[in-house]
N, C-alpha and C positions, 0 to 999 in steps of 0.2 A: 527204720534203717534195717537192712537185712543182716542176719548173723553170718558168720563165716560159713557155717554149714549150709545155710540157704543160698549163699552166693555160689558155692561149689555145685549145689544141686542145679541152680539155674544155668551155670556154664555147661554142665553135662547135658542138661535138657536142650539147650540151644544147639549144641553140637549134633545131637540126634535129629533135630529139626533140619539142620543144614544137610545132614547125611540123607534124610528121607527125601528132601526136595531134589537133591542131586540124583537120587535113584529114580524118581518119577519123571524126570525130564523126558525119558523115553517111555511111552506108555505101553505096557504089556501086562498080562495077568500076573506074571512073576514080579515085575517092578512095583505094581500097585500093592501087591501083598506084602512085599518087603517094606515099602514106604509106610503102610498102615502099621506094621510091627514096630518100625522105628518111631513113629509118632506116638503110638500107645506107650512105648517105653519112655519117651520124652515127657508125656503127661504123668506117668508114674514117678519119674524122677523129680518133677516139680509141677504139682497140680495147679499152681498159680501162674503158669506160663501161658498167657493167652495165645501166643503165636503157635504153640504146640497144639492147642485145641482147634485153632482155625485150620492148621495144616492137616490135622486128622479129619476134620469135617470135609475138606476138599478131597482128600484121598478116598473117603467113604463114597463121595459122589461119583468117583471114577469106578467104583467097584461094581456098579450095575452093568457097565459096558464090558469091563475087562475081567471081571470075576463071576459074572452072571448071578450076582446077588439080587434077590427080588427087590423091586422098587420100594415096597413097603418097609423092608428092613433098611435099605439105603437111606430113605427119608428119615426114619427114626434115629439112626446112628448119626447121620450128618447133622440133623437138627439138634440133637443132644450136645454134640461137641460144639456146634456153633453157639448155642445158648450159653454154655459154660464160658466160652471165650468172650462173648459180648458182655457178660456180667463182670468179667475181669477188666475188659477194655472196650467200653461201649462206643468210643470214638475211633476205633480201629478201621482204617480204610479197607484192609483185607477182610475184616468182618462184614463191612457193608457190601463188598463185592459178593461175598458168599450169601448174604441175606437176599440180595437181588436175584441170585441164582435160585435159591430155595423158593422164593416167592413165585418165580416163573414156573418152576417145576411143579409146584403144588397147586397154584391157583390160576396160572396163565394171566396174571394181572400185569400187563405191560406198562400201564400208567404208573402203578405203584413201584415197579422195578426202576422205571425212569427217574422217579423222585428220589429213590434210594441212591442211585448213581450220581444224581445231581448234588445230593448231600455230600457224597464222597468228593466230588469236584470242589465243593465249597471249602472242604477241609484242606485240600492240597490241589491247586489247579495245575500243578506240574506232574501229577502222578500219571505215568504213561499207561499203566494197565487200566486205570479208570477211564481214560480217554478211549482206550481200545474197546472196553466193554460197552461204553456209551455209544461208540461208533457202531458196533454190531447191532445194538438195540435200535438205534435210529434207522439203520438201513432196513431192519425188519419192519419198521413202522412206515417205510416208504420215503423217508427223508434222506435220500442218498447224498445229495450235495453236502449237507451239513455233516452227515456221517463220515464222508471222505475227508472233510476238513479235520474232524477229530482224529481220524486215523493218521493223518499227516502230523498232527500235534503229538500223538502217541509216539511216533517214530522219532520226532525231534527231541523228545524228553527221555527216551528209553536208554537203559544201559544195554550192553551187548546181548544178554540173554533175552531180555524183554523185547528188544528190537527184532530178534529172530522169531520170537513167538508172534509178534504182531504181523510181520511180513508173511509168515506161513498162513495166517488167517485172513489175508486180503482177498483170496480167490473167490470165496463164496459170495460176499456182498457184491463184488464187481460182476460176477456171473448173474446174480439176482437182479442187478440193475440193467441187465441186457448189454453190458459192456463186454461182449464176447471177444472182440478184437484185442481189447486191453488184456484179457486173461491169456490170450494166445501169444501176445508179444511182450508183455511186461511182467506178468505174474511169475515170481521166482526166476527172473531172467538170468541171474547168476548161478542158478541151480536147475538148469533145464531138465536134468535127468532125475531129479528128486521125485519120489513116488507121488507126492501131492501135486507136483507140476503136471504129471501125466493125468492124474485124477481130474483136475479142473479143466485141463485142455480137452479131455474127452467130453465133459459136459458142455464146454463152450462150442466145440465143433457140432455137437448135437443141437445146440441152440441155433446155430447157423444152418441147420439142415444138412450138414456134411457128415452123414452117418458112417461112411466108410472110414473117414479120418478119425471120427470119434471112436470107432471100434478098434482101430489100430492103437490109439492112445490107451484105450482101456486094456487091451491085451498086454501092452508094455507095462502098464501099472501092475497088472496081476502077476506078471513074471517076476517082478521085484518085491512081491509080498508073500513070502513063504508061509506066513502065519494065516493068510487068507482072512484079513479083517472083514467082518460081516458087512460093514458099510461099503467097503471096496468091492466085495463080491456082488453086492446089489447094484453098484454103479456099472459093473461089467455086464451083468445081466440086462440092465437097461440099454446099454450100447448094442448088445446082440439083438434085443427086441426091436430097437429103432432101425437097425440095419436090415431087418427082415429075416434074421437067422433065428427063427422061433424055437427050434428044438434046442439049440445051444442056450438060448435064454431060459427055457424051461428047465434044462438040466441044472443050471446054477440056481434057479428058483427053488427046485426040489432040495438042493443042498441047504439052502437057508431055512426052508420049512422043516427039514429034518433037525437042524440045529435048534430051531425054536421048540420042536416037540421034545427035545432032550433037556429043555430048560436053559439052553445057552443063549447068550445075548445075540439079538439080531437088530437091525435098524428097520423098524416097521415102515418108516417113511419111504425108504428105498424099495422095499417089497411092494408097497402100494403103488409106487411110481412104475414099477415093471408091469404090474397088473393093468395100470392105466394105459400104458403103451400097447399092451396086448388086447385092449378094448374089453377087459373083464371088469366092468365098473363096480359090480357088487363087491368083488374081492378088494378092489382098490379102496372103496369107501370103508370096508371092514378093517383093513389094515391101517388106514388113516385114523380111524377111531381108536385102534390099539395104540398107535403112536401118541395120540392125545393123552390116553390113560398113563402111558409110560414116559412122558416127556421129561427131559433131563435139563431143563433150564436154559441158560444163555447159549449152550452148545446145541440146542435142539434145532433141527431143520424146520420145525414148525414156526420158528421166528419169521421165516420168509415165505410162509404159506401163500400170502397174497401176491407174491412177486414171481415165484418159481414158474418158469415157462412150461414145465412138465405137466402142469395141471390145466393147460389151455382148454382141453376138451371137457374135463370134469367140471370146470366152472360153469358149463352150460346145463349141467344136471341140477334138478331142483333140490337134490340132497346137499349141494355144496354149501348153501346158507347155514344148514345145521352144523356142518363140519366147522365152518368159520366161527359160529357162535360157541361151540364146545371148546374150540382152541383159543378162545379169548378175544376174538376179533368181532 
């Protein structure tokens, strides 16, 4: 039985977890830093609060992209918080989600991650986020029909926040499945001007070979992204390259390479894609190898390496098999 002091500490800790999660709903360097501070304070208030440890682990995993923290440090910090949380609550579904993420980021073991998420489903078959993460993983493994069934289940069981999260993440697997018309007509249909809607419509138009339309969507995306997210800049560079506007593509590519040289986060996968479209295969393979080394788990584009149409030509290169092997395929 908890003492009155322990109960007060837990209440205060839980409030900080809620505060941190609210802060990190919008991901920027500032919000991730504030969330980490809130979760660290929550752990200090009550070191037995497993939810605080799990929240801190997840925030640390975001710090590679949004705070340019080196992957080695991200892995160590996230794993330490995850291990503490799992010691306190080994059957936590949130903990299992994080474990699957860490396994993918560190070992690219898709089968192991699948088993972990199946264990989470066995604990609560109505958990919307588990269905979502399982859907993403299945789509990466090429099981698109089953993946979309789990996505529908996630939406059916989700609360408002989780439903919005799931809907935002439907574009990528549908694009990878070659359902370009679905992306153009149904993805974020109620928020047609949302940045992600333009992002994935650009990719979908590119998949259809409509490069002028893809470029227009890409430009619209960039105009609504004052922070110039590295992944978004890479997508726009890809659209310029595909449309034959090589100098514009190289200008954006130089921006990303300069960011990388400064130690800032870039999405190596998108840089590799630009080089692939520019027919610079050596650089494309080099940046794909870097992406494998820096992979960030369930959110990594590497999950769809075998489906992404951008690699159509690179798959003919003898080096492709080595990339697949290194990426866990």
